[in-house]
N, CA, C, O and the ligand as a Tripos MOL2 file, in Angstrom:
@<TRIPOS>MOLECULE
protein
  257   255    65     0     0
PROTEIN
NO_CHARGES

@<TRIPOS>ATOM
      1 N          25.7160   74.9730  -17.3210 N.3       1 MET1
      2 CA         25.1090   75.1420  -18.6770 C.3       1 MET1
      3 C          23.6910   74.4860  -18.5640 C.2       1 MET1
      4 O          23.4700   73.3970  -18.0350 O.2       1 MET1
      5 N          22.7170   75.3570  -19.1710 N.am      2 PRO2
      6 CA         21.3650   74.7020  -19.1670 C.3       2 PRO2
      7 C          21.0640   73.6930  -20.4180 C.2       2 PRO2
      8 O          21.3310   74.0550  -21.5640 O.2       2 PRO2
      9 N          20.5550   72.5440  -20.1750 N.am      3 GLU3
     10 CA         20.3960   71.6280  -21.1540 C.3       3 GLU3
     11 C          18.9850   71.2400  -21.2180 C.2       3 GLU3
     12 O          18.7140   70.0480  -21.0770 O.2       3 GLU3
     13 N          18.0070   72.1350  -21.4210 N.am      4 ASP4
     14 CA         16.7350   71.9360  -21.6600 C.3       4 ASP4
     15 C          16.1920   71.8490  -23.1250 C.2       4 ASP4
     16 O          15.0200   71.6370  -23.4360 O.2       4 ASP4
     17 N          17.1780   72.0360  -23.9120 N.am      5 ASN5
     18 CA         16.7770   71.7670  -25.4340 C.3       5 ASN5
     19 C          16.9690   70.3110  -25.6400 C.2       5 ASN5
     20 O          17.9130   69.7050  -25.1320 O.2       5 ASN5
     21 N          16.0050   69.7130  -26.4400 N.am      6 PRO6
     22 CA         16.0200   68.2850  -26.6610 C.3       6 PRO6
     23 C          17.2080   67.9990  -27.8520 C.2       6 PRO6
     24 O          17.1420   68.3590  -29.0270 O.2       6 PRO6
     25 N          18.1520   67.3530  -27.2940 N.am      7 ILE7
     26 CA         19.3390   66.9910  -28.0830 C.3       7 ILE7
     27 C          18.9740   65.6140  -28.7590 C.2       7 ILE7
     28 O          18.6960   64.6150  -28.0950 O.2       7 ILE7
     29 N          18.9990   65.6480  -30.1940 N.am      8 PRO8
     30 CA         18.8860   64.2780  -30.8290 C.3       8 PRO8
     31 C          19.9530   63.2350  -30.4420 C.2       8 PRO8
     32 O          21.0670   63.4940  -29.9870 O.2       8 PRO8
     33 N          19.4530   62.0510  -30.6850 N.am      9 SER9
     34 CA         20.2670   60.8880  -30.2250 C.3       9 SER9
     35 C          21.8030   61.0940  -30.8760 C.2       9 SER9
     36 O          22.0880   60.6220  -31.9760 O.2       9 SER9
     37 N          22.6070   61.7350  -30.1890 N.am     10 ARG10
     38 CA         24.0170   61.6480  -30.7210 C.3      10 ARG10
     39 C          24.8600   60.8180  -29.9860 C.2      10 ARG10
     40 O          26.0190   60.6480  -30.3620 O.2      10 ARG10
     41 N          24.4320   60.2900  -29.0050 N.am     11 GLY11
     42 CA         25.2530   59.3340  -28.2220 C.3      11 GLY11
     43 C          24.4740   58.1210  -27.8070 C.2      11 GLY11
     44 O          23.3150   58.0040  -28.2050 O.2      11 GLY11
     45 N          25.0280   57.1960  -27.0290 N.am     12 PRO12
     46 CA         24.4540   55.9830  -26.5460 C.3      12 PRO12
     47 C          23.2360   56.3110  -25.7630 C.2      12 PRO12
     48 O          23.2400   57.3240  -25.0640 O.2      12 PRO12
     49 N          22.2290   55.5640  -25.8180 N.am     13 ALA13
     50 CA         21.1130   55.7950  -25.1520 C.3      13 ALA13
     51 C          21.1510   54.9430  -23.6910 C.2      13 ALA13
     52 O          21.7970   53.9020  -23.5720 O.2      13 ALA13
     53 N          20.3950   55.5160  -22.6510 N.am     14 CYS14
     54 CA         20.4450   54.7930  -21.4300 C.3      14 CYS14
     55 C          20.0010   53.5710  -21.5060 C.2      14 CYS14
     56 O          19.0130   53.2730  -22.1770 O.2      14 CYS14
     57 N          20.7250   52.6920  -20.7850 N.am     15 LEU15
     58 CA         20.2080   51.2600  -20.8170 C.3      15 LEU15
     59 C          19.0460   50.8030  -20.0940 C.2      15 LEU15
     60 O          18.5420   49.6830  -20.1770 O.2      15 LEU15
     61 N          18.6000   51.9300  -19.2560 N.am     16 ILE16
     62 CA         17.4680   51.6630  -18.4390 C.3      16 ILE16
     63 C          16.1880   52.3330  -18.9480 C.2      16 ILE16
     64 O          15.1750   51.6620  -19.1480 O.2      16 ILE16
     65 N          16.2270   53.4820  -19.1310 N.am     17 CYS17
     66 CA         15.0600   54.2350  -19.6960 C.3      17 CYS17
     67 C          15.1280   54.6990  -21.1860 C.2      17 CYS17
     68 O          14.1120   55.1270  -21.7330 O.2      17 CYS17
     69 N          16.1880   54.6260  -21.7700 N.am     18 GLY18
     70 CA         16.4670   54.9290  -23.1990 C.3      18 GLY18
     71 C          16.5860   56.3190  -23.4430 C.2      18 GLY18
     72 O          16.5020   56.7110  -24.6070 O.2      18 GLY18
     73 N          16.7880   57.2090  -22.4240 N.am     19 LYS19
     74 CA         17.0650   58.5880  -22.6060 C.3      19 LYS19
     75 C          18.4510   58.7130  -23.0740 C.2      19 LYS19
     76 O          19.2640   57.8230  -22.8240 O.2      19 LYS19
     77 N          18.8150   59.9120  -23.8320 N.am     20 PRO20
     78 CA         20.2150   59.9890  -24.0900 C.3      20 PRO20
     79 C          21.0560   60.0350  -22.9650 C.2      20 PRO20
     80 O          20.7980   60.7890  -22.0260 O.2      20 PRO20
     81 N          22.1480   59.2150  -22.9750 N.am     21 ALA21
     82 CA         23.0250   59.1790  -21.7930 C.3      21 ALA21
     83 C          23.9280   60.3690  -21.7690 C.2      21 ALA21
     84 O          24.2110   60.9840  -22.7970 O.2      21 ALA21
     85 N          24.3890   60.6950  -20.5540 N.am     22 VAL22
     86 CA         25.1160   61.7520  -20.2850 C.3      22 VAL22
     87 C          26.6570   61.4040  -20.0730 C.2      22 VAL22
     88 O          26.8420   60.3140  -19.5310 O.2      22 VAL22
     89 N          27.6470   62.0400  -20.3610 N.am     23 THR23
     90 CA         28.9700   61.6700  -20.0680 C.3      23 THR23
     91 C          29.2660   61.3210  -18.6700 C.2      23 THR23
     92 O          30.0270   60.4020  -18.3680 O.2      23 THR23
     93 N          28.5830   62.1530  -17.7270 N.am     24 GLU24
     94 CA         28.8970   62.0310  -16.3620 C.3      24 GLU24
     95 C          28.3840   60.6470  -15.7270 C.2      24 GLU24
     96 O          28.8950   60.0890  -14.7560 O.2      24 GLU24
     97 N          27.3410   60.2300  -16.4180 N.am     25 HIS25
     98 CA         26.7130   58.6220  -15.9350 C.3      25 HIS25
     99 C          26.7680   57.7110  -16.9110 C.2      25 HIS25
    100 O          26.1030   56.6840  -16.7760 O.2      25 HIS25
    101 N          27.5460   57.9040  -18.0470 N.am     26 ARG26
    102 CA         27.4770   56.9260  -19.0940 C.3      26 ARG26
    103 C          27.6160   55.4570  -18.4140 C.2      26 ARG26
    104 O          28.1470   55.2680  -17.3200 O.2      26 ARG26
    105 N          27.1050   54.5400  -19.1640 N.am     27 PRO27
    106 CA         26.1340   54.6740  -20.4510 C.3      27 PRO27
    107 C          24.6100   54.9780  -19.9210 C.2      27 PRO27
    108 O          23.6290   54.6020  -20.5620 O.2      27 PRO27
    109 N          24.5230   55.6410  -18.7820 N.am     28 PHE28
    110 CA         23.1470   56.0360  -18.3110 C.3      28 PHE28
    111 C          22.8880   57.5320  -18.4680 C.2      28 PHE28
    112 O          23.7510   58.2960  -18.9000 O.2      28 PHE28
    113 N          21.7120   57.9050  -18.1160 N.am     29 CYS29
    114 CA         21.2490   59.1350  -18.2200 C.3      29 CYS29
    115 C          21.3250   59.9680  -16.8080 C.2      29 CYS29
    116 O          21.3170   61.1910  -16.6680 O.2      29 CYS29
    117 N          21.3950   59.0320  -15.8900 N.am     30 SER30
    118 CA         21.2920   59.7460  -14.4660 C.3      30 SER30
    119 C          21.9310   58.6300  -13.6910 C.2      30 SER30
    120 O          22.1270   57.4870  -14.1030 O.2      30 SER30
    121 N          22.2930   59.2240  -12.2610 N.am     31 LYS31
    122 CA         22.6930   58.3720  -11.3050 C.3      31 LYS31
    123 C          21.6360   57.4110  -10.9890 C.2      31 LYS31
    124 O          21.9380   56.2720  -10.6340 O.2      31 LYS31
    125 N          20.3570   57.8060  -11.0960 N.am     32 ARG32
    126 CA         19.1220   56.8400  -10.6700 C.3      32 ARG32
    127 C          19.2130   55.5910  -11.5110 C.2      32 ARG32
    128 O          19.1510   54.4630  -11.0230 O.2      32 ARG32
    129 N          19.3680   55.8520  -12.8560 N.am     33 CYS33
    130 CA         19.5070   54.7830  -13.6210 C.3      33 CYS33
    131 C          20.5420   53.7780  -13.4460 C.2      33 CYS33
    132 O          20.4770   52.5570  -13.5810 O.2      33 CYS33
    133 N          21.6200   54.6170  -13.0820 N.am     34 ARG34
    134 CA         22.9330   53.7230  -12.9180 C.3      34 ARG34
    135 C          22.9040   52.6960  -11.7190 C.2      34 ARG34
    136 O          23.4570   51.5960  -11.7040 O.2      34 ARG34
    137 N          22.1220   53.2930  -10.6830 N.am     35 ASP35
    138 CA         21.8310   52.5630   -9.5660 C.3      35 ASP35
    139 C          21.0420   51.4550   -9.8050 C.2      35 ASP35
    140 O          21.3090   50.3800   -9.2670 O.2      35 ASP35
    141 N          20.0260   51.6010  -10.6090 N.am     36 ILE36
    142 CA         19.0520   50.5980  -10.9680 C.3      36 ILE36
    143 C          19.7990   49.4060  -11.7130 C.2      36 ILE36
    144 O          19.5310   48.2250  -11.4940 O.2      36 ILE36
    145 N          20.6180   49.7740  -12.4790 N.am     37 ASP37
    146 CA         21.3980   48.7330  -13.3950 C.3      37 ASP37
    147 C          22.3320   48.0370  -12.4340 C.2      37 ASP37
    148 O          22.5330   46.8220  -12.4430 O.2      37 ASP37
    149 N          22.8870   48.8960  -11.6070 N.am     38 LEU38
    150 CA         23.8450   48.2840  -10.5520 C.3      38 LEU38
    151 C          23.2230   47.2910   -9.7120 C.2      38 LEU38
    152 O          23.7770   46.2110   -9.5070 O.2      38 LEU38
    153 N          21.9720   47.6240   -9.1530 N.am     39 GLY39
    154 CA         21.2490   46.7050   -8.3170 C.3      39 GLY39
    155 C          20.9100   45.5430   -9.0230 C.2      39 GLY39
    156 O          20.9900   44.4780   -8.4110 O.2      39 GLY39
    157 N          20.5100   45.5390  -10.3060 N.am     40 ARG40
    158 CA         20.1870   44.3920  -10.9680 C.3      40 ARG40
    159 C          21.3830   43.4080  -11.1250 C.2      40 ARG40
    160 O          21.1990   42.2560  -10.7310 O.2      40 ARG40
    161 N          22.4210   43.6950  -11.5860 N.am     41 TRP41
    162 CA         23.4590   42.8590  -11.7120 C.3      41 TRP41
    163 C          23.8930   42.3060  -10.2170 C.2      41 TRP41
    164 O          24.1210   41.1220   -9.9700 O.2      41 TRP41
    165 N          23.9530   43.2310   -9.4080 N.am     42 LEU42
    166 CA         24.3070   42.9600   -7.9280 C.3      42 LEU42
    167 C          23.4980   41.7780   -7.5220 C.2      42 LEU42
    168 O          24.0790   40.7730   -7.1090 O.2      42 LEU42
    169 N          22.2360   41.8220   -7.6060 N.am     43 ARG43
    170 CA         21.4050   40.8100   -7.3050 C.3      43 ARG43
    171 C          21.6570   39.4130   -7.9080 C.2      43 ARG43
    172 O          21.3790   38.3200   -7.4140 O.2      43 ARG43
    173 N          22.2920   39.7190   -9.1820 N.am     44 GLY44
    174 CA         22.4370   38.4990   -9.9850 C.3      44 GLY44
    175 C          23.8530   37.7500   -9.5750 C.2      44 GLY44
    176 O          23.9710   36.5250   -9.5440 O.2      44 GLY44
    177 N          24.8450   38.6310   -9.2850 N.am     45 VAL45
    178 CA         25.9930   38.1360   -8.8580 C.3      45 VAL45
    179 C          26.1260   37.6720   -7.2770 C.2      45 VAL45
    180 O          26.4610   36.5430   -6.9180 O.2      45 VAL45
    181 N          25.8310   38.6590   -6.5010 N.am     46 TYR46
    182 CA         25.6530   38.3680   -4.9590 C.3      46 TYR46
    183 C          24.2980   37.9970   -4.7290 C.2      46 TYR46
    184 O          23.4060   38.8450   -4.7110 O.2      46 TYR46
    185 N          24.0650   36.6420   -4.5320 N.am     47 ARG47
    186 CA         22.7070   36.1720   -4.2090 C.3      47 ARG47
    187 C          22.4260   36.4150   -2.7240 C.2      47 ARG47
    188 O          22.6200   35.4870   -1.9380 O.2      47 ARG47
    189 N          22.0120   37.5210   -2.3160 N.am     48 VAL48
    190 CA         21.7660   37.7510   -0.9030 C.3      48 VAL48
    191 C          20.6260   37.0150   -0.4660 C.2      48 VAL48
    192 O          19.7400   36.6860   -1.2540 O.2      48 VAL48
    193 N          20.6010   36.7330    0.7840 N.am     49 GLU49
    194 CA         19.5710   35.8450    1.3800 C.3      49 GLU49
    195 C          19.0330   36.5020    2.4970 C.2      49 GLU49
    196 O          19.5150   36.3480    3.6200 O.2      49 GLU49
    197 N          17.9880   37.2820    2.2490 N.am     50 THR50
    198 CA         17.2700   38.1050    3.3290 C.3      50 THR50
    199 C          15.7410   37.7720    3.2880 C.2      50 THR50
    200 O          15.1330   37.4580    2.2650 O.2      50 THR50
    201 N          15.2850   37.8670    4.3460 N.am     51 ASP51
    202 CA         13.8190   37.5820    4.5380 C.3      51 ASP51
    203 C          12.9700   38.8040    3.9100 C.2      51 ASP51
    204 O          11.8260   38.5980    3.5050 O.2      51 ASP51
    205 N          13.5320   40.0150    3.8430 N.am     52 GLU52
    206 CA         12.7630   41.0790    3.2920 C.3      52 GLU52
    207 C          13.2460   41.4160    1.8130 C.2      52 GLU52
    208 O          14.4500   41.4110    1.5610 O.2      52 GLU52
    209 N          12.4240   41.6690    0.9690 N.am     53 GLY53
    210 CA         12.7470   42.1070   -0.4570 C.3      53 GLY53
    211 C          12.2960   43.3230   -0.7080 C.2      53 GLY53
    212 O          11.2720   43.7110   -0.1460 O.2      53 GLY53
    213 N          12.9730   44.1140   -1.5800 N.am     54 PRO54
    214 CA         12.4870   45.3990   -2.0240 C.3      54 PRO54
    215 C          11.3530   45.4420   -2.6760 C.2      54 PRO54
    216 O          10.8050   46.5430   -2.7330 O.2      54 PRO54
    217 N          10.7380   44.3520   -3.2950 N.am     55 GLU55
    218 CA          9.5280   44.3490   -3.9530 C.3      55 GLU55
    219 C           8.4790   43.5840   -3.3020 C.2      55 GLU55
    220 O           7.4920   43.1640   -3.9060 O.2      55 GLU55
    221 N           8.7440   43.3710   -1.8260 N.am     56 ASP56
    222 CA          7.7860   42.6700   -1.0460 C.3      56 ASP56
    223 C           6.8570   43.7230   -0.3240 C.2      56 ASP56
    224 O           7.3300   44.6770    0.2930 O.2      56 ASP56
    225 N           5.6550   43.5140   -0.4290 N.am     57 ASP57
    226 CA          4.7970   44.4790    0.0340 C.3      57 ASP57
    227 C           4.1050   43.9500    1.3990 C.2      57 ASP57
    228 O           3.2740   44.6220    2.0100 O.2      57 ASP57
    229 N           4.4960   42.8060    1.7600 N.am     58 GLN58
    230 CA          3.8600   42.3810    3.0080 C.3      58 GLN58
    231 C           4.8720   42.7860    4.1700 C.2      58 GLN58
    232 O           6.0920   42.7160    4.0210 O.2      58 GLN58
    233 N           4.3140   43.1710    5.2220 N.am     59 ASP59
    234 CA          5.0190   43.6680    6.4810 C.3      59 ASP59
    235 C           4.2550   43.2050    7.5040 C.2      59 ASP59
    236 O           3.2110   43.8180    7.7290 O.2      59 ASP59
    237 N           4.5940   42.0500    8.3310 N.am     60 PRO60
    238 CA          3.8850   41.5360    9.4730 C.3      60 PRO60
    239 C           3.8430   42.6560   10.6110 C.2      60 PRO60
    240 O           2.9350   42.6190   11.4420 O.2      60 PRO60
    241 N           4.7020   43.5300   10.6460 N.am     61 ALA61
    242 CA          4.6600   44.4820   11.6100 C.3      61 ALA61
    243 C           3.5530   45.5240   11.4210 C.2      61 ALA61
    244 O           3.0720   46.0970   12.3980 O.2      61 ALA61
    245 N           3.1960   45.7430   10.3180 N.am     62 GLN62
    246 CA          2.0470   46.6550    9.9900 C.3      62 GLN62
    247 C           0.6160   45.9640    9.9990 C.2      62 GLN62
    248 O          -0.4370   46.6000    9.9580 O.2      62 GLN62
    249 N           0.7170   44.5520   10.0590 N.am     63 ALA63
    250 CA         -0.4520   43.7970    9.9980 C.3      63 ALA63
    251 C          -1.2450   44.1470   11.3300 C.2      63 ALA63
    252 O          -0.7060   44.2980   12.4270 O.2      63 ALA63
    253 N          -2.5400   44.2510   11.0830 N.am     64 GLY64
    254 CA         -3.2850   44.4090   12.3240 C.3      64 GLY64
    255 C          -4.6090   44.7600   12.0340 C.2      64 GLY64
    256 O          -5.4130   44.9430   12.9480 O.2      64 GLY64
    257 ZN         18.0650   56.5760  -17.7910 Zn       65 ZN65
@<TRIPOS>BOND
     1     1     2 1
     2     2     3 1
     3     3     4 2
     4     3     5 am
     5     5     6 1
     6     6     7 1
     7     7     8 2
     8     7     9 am
     9     9    10 1
    10    10    11 1
    11    11    12 2
    12    11    13 am
    13    13    14 1
    14    14    15 1
    15    15    16 2
    16    15    17 am
    17    17    18 1
    18    18    19 1
    19    19    20 2
    20    19    21 am
    21    21    22 1
    22    22    23 1
    23    23    24 2
    24    23    25 am
    25    25    26 1
    26    26    27 1
    27    27    28 2
    28    27    29 am
    29    29    30 1
    30    30    31 1
    31    31    32 2
    32    31    33 am
    33    33    34 1
    34    34    35 1
    35    35    36 2
    36    35    37 am
    37    37    38 1
    38    38    39 1
    39    39    40 2
    40    39    41 am
    41    41    42 1
    42    42    43 1
    43    43    44 2
    44    43    45 am
    45    45    46 1
    46    46    47 1
    47    47    48 2
    48    47    49 am
    49    49    50 1
    50    50    51 1
    51    51    52 2
    52    51    53 am
    53    53    54 1
    54    54    55 1
    55    55    56 2
    56    55    57 am
    57    57    58 1
    58    58    59 1
    59    59    60 2
    60    59    61 am
    61    61    62 1
    62    62    63 1
    63    63    64 2
    64    63    65 am
    65    65    66 1
    66    66    67 1
    67    67    68 2
    68    67    69 am
    69    69    70 1
    70    70    71 1
    71    71    72 2
    72    71    73 am
    73    73    74 1
    74    74    75 1
    75    75    76 2
    76    75    77 am
    77    77    78 1
    78    78    79 1
    79    79    80 2
    80    79    81 am
    81    81    82 1
    82    82    83 1
    83    83    84 2
    84    83    85 am
    85    85    86 1
    86    86    87 1
    87    87    88 2
    88    87    89 am
    89    89    90 1
    90    90    91 1
    91    91    92 2
    92    91    93 am
    93    93    94 1
    94    94    95 1
    95    95    96 2
    96    95    97 am
    97    97    98 1
    98    98    99 1
    99    99   100 2
   100    99   101 am
   101   101   102 1
   102   102   103 1
   103   103   104 2
   104   103   105 am
   105   105   106 1
   106   106   107 1
   107   107   108 2
   108   107   109 am
   109   109   110 1
   110   110   111 1
   111   111   112 2
   112   111   113 am
   113   113   114 1
   114   114   115 1
   115   115   116 2
   116   115   117 am
   117   117   118 1
   118   118   119 1
   119   119   120 2
   120   119   121 am
   121   121   122 1
   122   122   123 1
   123   123   124 2
   124   123   125 am
   125   125   126 1
   126   126   127 1
   127   127   128 2
   128   127   129 am
   129   129   130 1
   130   130   131 1
   131   131   132 2
   132   131   133 am
   133   133   134 1
   134   134   135 1
   135   135   136 2
   136   135   137 am
   137   137   138 1
   138   138   139 1
   139   139   140 2
   140   139   141 am
   141   141   142 1
   142   142   143 1
   143   143   144 2
   144   143   145 am
   145   145   146 1
   146   146   147 1
   147   147   148 2
   148   147   149 am
   149   149   150 1
   150   150   151 1
   151   151   152 2
   152   151   153 am
   153   153   154 1
   154   154   155 1
   155   155   156 2
   156   155   157 am
   157   157   158 1
   158   158   159 1
   159   159   160 2
   160   159   161 am
   161   161   162 1
   162   162   163 1
   163   163   164 2
   164   163   165 am
   165   165   166 1
   166   166   167 1
   167   167   168 2
   168   167   169 am
   169   169   170 1
   170   170   171 1
   171   171   172 2
   172   171   173 am
   173   173   174 1
   174   174   175 1
   175   175   176 2
   176   175   177 am
   177   177   178 1
   178   178   179 1
   179   179   180 2
   180   179   181 am
   181   181   182 1
   182   182   183 1
   183   183   184 2
   184   183   185 am
   185   185   186 1
   186   186   187 1
   187   187   188 2
   188   187   189 am
   189   189   190 1
   190   190   191 1
   191   191   192 2
   192   191   193 am
   193   193   194 1
   194   194   195 1
   195   195   196 2
   196   195   197 am
   197   197   198 1
   198   198   199 1
   199   199   200 2
   200   199   201 am
   201   201   202 1
   202   202   203 1
   203   203   204 2
   204   203   205 am
   205   205   206 1
   206   206   207 1
   207   207   208 2
   208   207   209 am
   209   209   210 1
   210   210   211 1
   211   211   212 2
   212   211   213 am
   213   213   214 1
   214   214   215 1
   215   215   216 2
   216   215   217 am
   217   217   218 1
   218   218   219 1
   219   219   220 2
   220   219   221 am
   221   221   222 1
   222   222   223 1
   223   223   224 2
   224   223   225 am
   225   225   226 1
   226   226   227 1
   227   227   228 2
   228   227   229 am
   229   229   230 1
   230   230   231 1
   231   231   232 2
   232   231   233 am
   233   233   234 1
   234   234   235 1
   235   235   236 2
   236   235   237 am
   237   237   238 1
   238   238   239 1
   239   239   240 2
   240   239   241 am
   241   241   242 1
   242   242   243 1
   243   243   244 2
   244   243   245 am
   245   245   246 1
   246   246   247 1
   247   247   248 2
   248   247   249 am
   249   249   250 1
   250   250   251 1
   251   251   252 2
   252   251   253 am
   253   253   254 1
   254   254   255 1
   255   255   256 2
@<TRIPOS>SUBSTRUCTURE
     1 MET1         2 RESIDUE 1 A MET
     2 PRO2         6 RESIDUE 1 A PRO
     3 GLU3        10 RESIDUE 1 A GLU
     4 ASP4        14 RESIDUE 1 A ASP
     5 ASN5        18 RESIDUE 1 A ASN
     6 PRO6        22 RESIDUE 1 A PRO
     7 ILE7        26 RESIDUE 1 A ILE
     8 PRO8        30 RESIDUE 1 A PRO
     9 SER9        34 RESIDUE 1 A SER
    10 ARG10       38 RESIDUE 1 A ARG
    11 GLY11       42 RESIDUE 1 A GLY
    12 PRO12       46 RESIDUE 1 A PRO
    13 ALA13       50 RESIDUE 1 A ALA
    14 CYS14       54 RESIDUE 1 A CYS
    15 LEU15       58 RESIDUE 1 A LEU
    16 ILE16       62 RESIDUE 1 A ILE
    17 CYS17       66 RESIDUE 1 A CYS
    18 GLY18       70 RESIDUE 1 A GLY
    19 LYS19       74 RESIDUE 1 A LYS
    20 PRO20       78 RESIDUE 1 A PRO
    21 ALA21       82 RESIDUE 1 A ALA
    22 VAL22       86 RESIDUE 1 A VAL
    23 THR23       90 RESIDUE 1 A THR
    24 GLU24       94 RESIDUE 1 A GLU
    25 HIS25       98 RESIDUE 1 A HIS
    26 ARG26      102 RESIDUE 1 A ARG
    27 PRO27      106 RESIDUE 1 A PRO
    28 PHE28      110 RESIDUE 1 A PHE
    29 CYS29      114 RESIDUE 1 A CYS
    30 SER30      118 RESIDUE 1 A SER
    31 LYS31      122 RESIDUE 1 A LYS
    32 ARG32      126 RESIDUE 1 A ARG
    33 CYS33      130 RESIDUE 1 A CYS
    34 ARG34      134 RESIDUE 1 A ARG
    35 ASP35      138 RESIDUE 1 A ASP
    36 ILE36      142 RESIDUE 1 A ILE
    37 ASP37      146 RESIDUE 1 A ASP
    38 LEU38      150 RESIDUE 1 A LEU
    39 GLY39      154 RESIDUE 1 A GLY
    40 ARG40      158 RESIDUE 1 A ARG
    41 TRP41      162 RESIDUE 1 A TRP
    42 LEU42      166 RESIDUE 1 A LEU
    43 ARG43      170 RESIDUE 1 A ARG
    44 GLY44      174 RESIDUE 1 A GLY
    45 VAL45      178 RESIDUE 1 A VAL
    46 TYR46      182 RESIDUE 1 A TYR
    47 ARG47      186 RESIDUE 1 A ARG
    48 VAL48      190 RESIDUE 1 A VAL
    49 GLU49      194 RESIDUE 1 A GLU
    50 THR50      198 RESIDUE 1 A THR
    51 ASP51      202 RESIDUE 1 A ASP
    52 GLU52      206 RESIDUE 1 A GLU
    53 GLY53      210 RESIDUE 1 A GLY
    54 PRO54      214 RESIDUE 1 A PRO
    55 GLU55      218 RESIDUE 1 A GLU
    56 ASP56      222 RESIDUE 1 A ASP
    57 ASP57      226 RESIDUE 1 A ASP
    58 GLN58      230 RESIDUE 1 A GLN
    59 ASP59      234 RESIDUE 1 A ASP
    60 PRO60      238 RESIDUE 1 A PRO
    61 ALA61      242 RESIDUE 1 A ALA
    62 GLN62      246 RESIDUE 1 A GLN
    63 ALA63      250 RESIDUE 1 A ALA
    64 GLY64      254 RESIDUE 1 A GLY
    65 ZN65       257 GROUP 0 **** ****
């Protein structure tokens, strides 16, 4: 079923981007947003100790 028509907020909004959430990924609008939220609380619950971070732009291997 095509869902290209803008549906007014009839349900819960995505907790990440605010778009109308879909039943398949509630309470998120897509798997992407669901993964984002999942990663957020995962980092809060499981404090992983790694040298490299996803938001780290430094890479000694690329330095030169
Ligand atoms: Zn979203």
